[in-house]
PAFI-311494 format. One record per residue (C-alpha): residue number from 1; residue in three letters; chain; z, x, y. Coordinates in steps of 0.1 Angstrom, whole numbers, m for minus. Example, Ala and Ser with C-alpha at 12.3 -4.5 7.8 and 13.67 -1.06 7.14 Angstrom:
<rs>
<r><nr>1</nr><rest>ala</rest><kette>A</kette><w>78</w><u>123</u><v>m45</v></r>
<r><nr>2</nr><rest>ser</rest><kette>A</kette><w>71</w><u>137</u><v>m11</v></r>
</rs>
This chain:
<rs>
<r><nr>1</nr><rest>pro</rest><kette>A</kette><w>0</w><u>0</u><v>0</v></r>
<r><nr>2</nr><rest>lys</rest><kette>A</kette><w>m4</w><u>9</u><v>36</v></r>
<r><nr>3</nr><rest>ser</rest><kette>A</kette><w>33</w><u>16</u><v>39</v></r>
<r><nr>4</nr><rest>thr</rest><kette>A</kette><w>30</w><u>44</u><v>13</v></r>
<r><nr>5</nr><rest>val</rest><kette>A</kette><w>2</w><u>60</u><v>33</v></r>
<r><nr>6</nr><rest>asp</rest><kette>A</kette><w>22</w><u>56</u><v>65</v></r>
<r><nr>7</nr><rest>arg</rest><kette>A</kette><w>53</w><u>71</u><v>49</v></r>
<r><nr>8</nr><rest>ala</rest><kette>A</kette><w>33</w><u>101</u><v>36</v></r>
<r><nr>9</nr><rest>ile</rest><kette>A</kette><w>18</w><u>108</u><v>70</v></r>
<r><nr>10</nr><rest>ala</rest><kette>A</kette><w>52</w><u>106</u><v>86</v></r>
<r><nr>11</nr><rest>glu</rest><kette>A</kette><w>66</w><u>131</u><v>61</v></r>
<r><nr>12</nr><rest>ile</rest><kette>A</kette><w>37</w><u>155</u><v>68</v></r>
<r><nr>13</nr><rest>phe</rest><kette>A</kette><w>43</w><u>153</u><v>106</v></r>
<r><nr>14</nr><rest>ala</rest><kette>A</kette><w>81</w><u>153</u><v>104</v></r>
<r><nr>15</nr><rest>pro</rest><kette>A</kette><w>102</w><u>160</u><v>124</v></r>
<r><nr>16</nr><rest>asn</rest><kette>A</kette><w>74</w><u>154</u><v>150</v></r>
<r><nr>17</nr><rest>pro</rest><kette>A</kette><w>60</w><u>119</u><v>157</v></r>
<r><nr>18</nr><rest>val</rest><kette>A</kette><w>27</w><u>108</u><v>143</v></r>
<r><nr>19</nr><rest>pro</rest><kette>A</kette><w>1</w><u>103</u><v>170</v></r>
<r><nr>20</nr><rest>asp</rest><kette>A</kette><w>m7</w><u>67</u><v>177</v></r>
<r><nr>21</nr><rest>gly</rest><kette>A</kette><w>m37</w><u>56</u><v>157</v></r>
<r><nr>22</nr><rest>tyr</rest><kette>A</kette><w>m38</w><u>88</u><v>135</v></r>
<r><nr>23</nr><rest>ala</rest><kette>A</kette><w>m40</w><u>71</u><v>101</v></r>
<r><nr>24</nr><rest>ser</rest><kette>A</kette><w>m69</w><u>49</u><v>112</v></r>
<r><nr>25</nr><rest>tyr</rest><kette>A</kette><w>m87</w><u>78</u><v>130</v></r>
<r><nr>26</nr><rest>val</rest><kette>A</kette><w>m87</w><u>100</u><v>99</v></r>
<r><nr>27</nr><rest>gly</rest><kette>A</kette><w>m93</w><u>72</u><v>74</v></r>
<r><nr>28</nr><rest>ala</rest><kette>A</kette><w>m60</w><u>79</u><v>56</v></r>
<r><nr>29</nr><rest>glu</rest><kette>A</kette><w>m63</w><u>49</u><v>33</v></r>
<r><nr>30</nr><rest>leu</rest><kette>A</kette><w>m95</w><u>64</u><v>19</v></r>
<r><nr>31</nr><rest>thr</rest><kette>A</kette><w>m73</w><u>89</u><v>1</v></r>
<r><nr>32</nr><rest>leu</rest><kette>A</kette><w>m62</w><u>61</u><v>m22</v></r>
<r><nr>33</nr><rest>arg</rest><kette>A</kette><w>m96</w><u>57</u><v>m38</v></r>
<r><nr>34</nr><rest>gln</rest><kette>A</kette><w>m96</w><u>68</u><v>m75</v></r>
<r><nr>35</nr><rest>gly</rest><kette>A</kette><w>m121</w><u>96</u><v>m69</v></r>
<r><nr>36</nr><rest>ser</rest><kette>A</kette><w>m102</w><u>109</u><v>m39</v></r>
<r><nr>37</nr><rest>leu</rest><kette>A</kette><w>m69</w><u>109</u><v>m58</v></r>
<r><nr>38</nr><rest>leu</rest><kette>A</kette><w>m84</w><u>128</u><v>m86</v></r>
<r><nr>39</nr><rest>ala</rest><kette>A</kette><w>m101</w><u>154</u><v>m63</v></r>
<r><nr>40</nr><rest>asn</rest><kette>A</kette><w>m68</w><u>159</u><v>m45</v></r>
<r><nr>41</nr><rest>ala</rest><kette>A</kette><w>m48</w><u>163</u><v>m77</v></r>
<r><nr>42</nr><rest>gln</rest><kette>A</kette><w>m73</w><u>188</u><v>m90</v></r>
<r><nr>43</nr><rest>gln</rest><kette>A</kette><w>m72</w><u>208</u><v>m57</v></r>
<r><nr>44</nr><rest>val</rest><kette>A</kette><w>m34</w><u>209</u><v>m58</v></r>
<r><nr>45</nr><rest>ala</rest><kette>A</kette><w>m34</w><u>219</u><v>m95</v></r>
<r><nr>46</nr><rest>asn</rest><kette>A</kette><w>m58</w><u>247</u><v>m89</v></r>
<r><nr>47</nr><rest>leu</rest><kette>A</kette><w>m43</w><u>260</u><v>m56</v></r>
<r><nr>48</nr><rest>lys</rest><kette>A</kette><w>m16</w><u>283</u><v>m70</v></r>
<r><nr>49</nr><rest>pro</rest><kette>A</kette><w>m38</w><u>302</u><v>m94</v></r>
<r><nr>50</nr><rest>tyr</rest><kette>A</kette><w>m64</w><u>306</u><v>m66</v></r>
<r><nr>51</nr><rest>leu</rest><kette>A</kette><w>m38</w><u>319</u><v>m42</v></r>
<r><nr>52</nr><rest>glu</rest><kette>A</kette><w>m25</w><u>343</u><v>m68</v></r>
<r><nr>53</nr><rest>lys</rest><kette>A</kette><w>m60</w><u>358</u><v>m72</v></r>
<r><nr>54</nr><rest>met</rest><kette>A</kette><w>m65</w><u>361</u><v>m34</v></r>
<r><nr>55</nr><rest>ala</rest><kette>A</kette><w>m31</w><u>374</u><v>m24</v></r>
<r><nr>56</nr><rest>pro</rest><kette>A</kette><w>m36</w><u>410</u><v>m37</v></r>
<r><nr>57</nr><rest>leu</rest><kette>A</kette><w>m66</w><u>412</u><v>m14</v></r>
<r><nr>58</nr><rest>tyr</rest><kette>A</kette><w>m46</w><u>404</u><v>17</v></r>
<r><nr>59</nr><rest>pro</rest><kette>A</kette><w>m37</w><u>440</u><v>26</v></r>
<r><nr>60</nr><rest>gly</rest><kette>A</kette><w>m75</w><u>447</u><v>29</v></r>
<r><nr>61</nr><rest>leu</rest><kette>A</kette><w>m79</w><u>422</u><v>57</v></r>
<r><nr>62</nr><rest>asn</rest><kette>A</kette><w>m84</w><u>440</u><v>90</v></r>
<r><nr>63</nr><rest>gln</rest><kette>A</kette><w>m95</w><u>413</u><v>114</v></r>
<r><nr>64</nr><rest>pro</rest><kette>A</kette><w>m70</w><u>399</u><v>139</v></r>
<r><nr>65</nr><rest>ile</rest><kette>A</kette><w>m50</w><u>371</u><v>122</v></r>
<r><nr>66</nr><rest>glu</rest><kette>A</kette><w>m27</w><u>347</u><v>141</v></r>
<r><nr>67</nr><rest>ile</rest><kette>A</kette><w>m6</w><u>325</u><v>120</v></r>
<r><nr>68</nr><rest>val</rest><kette>A</kette><w>12</w><u>295</u><v>136</v></r>
<r><nr>69</nr><rest>his</rest><kette>A</kette><w>39</w><u>279</u><v>115</v></r>
<r><nr>70</nr><rest>gly</rest><kette>A</kette><w>65</w><u>253</u><v>122</v></r>
<r><nr>71</nr><rest>asp</rest><kette>A</kette><w>100</w><u>262</u><v>111</v></r>
<r><nr>72</nr><rest>ala</rest><kette>A</kette><w>106</w><u>225</u><v>101</v></r>
<r><nr>73</nr><rest>asp</rest><kette>A</kette><w>75</w><u>224</u><v>78</v></r>
<r><nr>74</nr><rest>thr</rest><kette>A</kette><w>86</w><u>209</u><v>45</v></r>
<r><nr>75</nr><rest>thr</rest><kette>A</kette><w>50</w><u>206</u><v>31</v></r>
<r><nr>76</nr><rest>val</rest><kette>A</kette><w>45</w><u>244</u><v>30</v></r>
<r><nr>77</nr><rest>gly</rest><kette>A</kette><w>76</w><u>264</u><v>37</v></r>
<r><nr>78</nr><rest>leu</rest><kette>A</kette><w>75</w><u>292</u><v>61</v></r>
<r><nr>79</nr><rest>asp</rest><kette>A</kette><w>85</w><u>318</u><v>35</v></r>
<r><nr>80</nr><rest>ile</rest><kette>A</kette><w>59</w><u>307</u><v>9</v></r>
<r><nr>81</nr><rest>his</rest><kette>A</kette><w>28</w><u>318</u><v>27</v></r>
<r><nr>82</nr><rest>ser</rest><kette>A</kette><w>32</w><u>328</u><v>64</v></r>
<r><nr>83</nr><rest>arg</rest><kette>A</kette><w>60</w><u>353</u><v>62</v></r>
<r><nr>84</nr><rest>arg</rest><kette>A</kette><w>46</w><u>368</u><v>30</v></r>
<r><nr>85</nr><rest>met</rest><kette>A</kette><w>12</w><u>372</u><v>45</v></r>
<r><nr>86</nr><rest>val</rest><kette>A</kette><w>25</w><u>389</u><v>77</v></r>
<r><nr>87</nr><rest>arg</rest><kette>A</kette><w>44</w><u>414</u><v>55</v></r>
<r><nr>88</nr><rest>lys</rest><kette>A</kette><w>12</w><u>423</u><v>36</v></r>
<r><nr>89</nr><rest>val</rest><kette>A</kette><w>m14</w><u>422</u><v>64</v></r>
<r><nr>90</nr><rest>pro</rest><kette>A</kette><w>m10</w><u>447</u><v>92</v></r>
<r><nr>91</nr><rest>ser</rest><kette>A</kette><w>m33</w><u>428</u><v>115</v></r>
<r><nr>92</nr><rest>ala</rest><kette>A</kette><w>m14</w><u>395</u><v>111</v></r>
<r><nr>93</nr><rest>arg</rest><kette>A</kette><w>10</w><u>381</u><v>137</v></r>
<r><nr>94</nr><rest>leu</rest><kette>A</kette><w>32</w><u>352</u><v>131</v></r>
<r><nr>95</nr><rest>thr</rest><kette>A</kette><w>43</w><u>326</u><v>157</v></r>
<r><nr>96</nr><rest>val</rest><kette>A</kette><w>71</w><u>304</u><v>144</v></r>
<r><nr>97</nr><rest>leu</rest><kette>A</kette><w>75</w><u>272</u><v>163</v></r>
<r><nr>98</nr><rest>lys</rest><kette>A</kette><w>110</w><u>258</u><v>165</v></r>
<r><nr>99</nr><rest>asp</rest><kette>A</kette><w>115</w><u>221</u><v>153</v></r>
<r><nr>100</nr><rest>val</rest><kette>A</kette><w>78</w><u>218</u><v>144</v></r>
<r><nr>101</nr><rest>gly</rest><kette>A</kette><w>66</w><u>205</u><v>111</v></r>
<r><nr>102</nr><rest>his</rest><kette>A</kette><w>33</w><u>208</u><v>91</v></r>
<r><nr>103</nr><rest>met</rest><kette>A</kette><w>10</w><u>197</u><v>120</v></r>
<r><nr>104</nr><rest>pro</rest><kette>A</kette><w>16</w><u>223</u><v>148</v></r>
<r><nr>105</nr><rest>his</rest><kette>A</kette><w>m19</w><u>216</u><v>162</v></r>
<r><nr>106</nr><rest>his</rest><kette>A</kette><w>m7</w><u>181</u><v>170</v></r>
<r><nr>107</nr><rest>ala</rest><kette>A</kette><w>29</w><u>189</u><v>179</v></r>
<r><nr>108</nr><rest>ala</rest><kette>A</kette><w>23</w><u>221</u><v>199</v></r>
<r><nr>109</nr><rest>pro</rest><kette>A</kette><w>m14</w><u>223</u><v>208</v></r>
<r><nr>110</nr><rest>asp</rest><kette>A</kette><w>m10</w><u>247</u><v>237</v></r>
<r><nr>111</nr><rest>gln</rest><kette>A</kette><w>7</w><u>272</u><v>214</v></r>
<r><nr>112</nr><rest>val</rest><kette>A</kette><w>m20</w><u>269</u><v>188</v></r>
<r><nr>113</nr><rest>val</rest><kette>A</kette><w>m47</w><u>274</u><v>215</v></r>
<r><nr>114</nr><rest>ala</rest><kette>A</kette><w>m28</w><u>304</u><v>228</v></r>
<r><nr>115</nr><rest>ala</rest><kette>A</kette><w>m28</w><u>319</u><v>192</v></r>
<r><nr>116</nr><rest>ile</rest><kette>A</kette><w>m66</w><u>313</u><v>190</v></r>
<r><nr>117</nr><rest>asp</rest><kette>A</kette><w>m70</w><u>330</u><v>224</v></r>
<r><nr>118</nr><rest>arg</rest><kette>A</kette><w>m49</w><u>360</u><v>212</v></r>
<r><nr>119</nr><rest>ala</rest><kette>A</kette><w>m70</w><u>364</u><v>181</v></r>
<r><nr>120</nr><rest>ala</rest><kette>A</kette><w>m102</w><u>362</u><v>201</v></r>
<r><nr>121</nr><rest>ala</rest><kette>A</kette><w>m89</w><u>388</u><v>226</v></r>
<r><nr>122</nr><rest>arg</rest><kette>A</kette><w>m77</w><u>411</u><v>198</v></r>
<r><nr>123</nr><rest>ala</rest><kette>A</kette><w>m112</w><u>408</u><v>182</v></r>
<r><nr>124</nr><rest>gly</rest><kette>A</kette><w>m128</w><u>418</u><v>215</v></r>
<r><nr>125</nr><rest>leu</rest><kette>A</kette><w>m144</w><u>384</u><v>220</v></r>
<r><nr>126</nr><rest>arg</rest><kette>A</kette><w>m126</w><u>376</u><v>253</v></r>
</rs>
């Protein structure tokens, strides 16, 4: 039901508010179609092995990387990917946003844009 979709979206954004009209705008209810549910389950099931294969390659990355992560993200914890990647990749910089969940681009768009600008400047594009 719609309430389940709304609850899931609220959990993804928590502790930040969901923007008005977000579920309709992104077509959130389409995720409940059988094919969509199956594709999502397959993606989740395959994600960990894929990341385990990629992680050893991280130290070889030399392009500027800016990671923006909310400290209140309960979907993907800060220590699971972001802090680990920063330790392994010399060119990576981490910005931790206080009281921000899994959707920092909605909760703190100015800080996300600033990170993009920093990456572009570090790459010599600005």
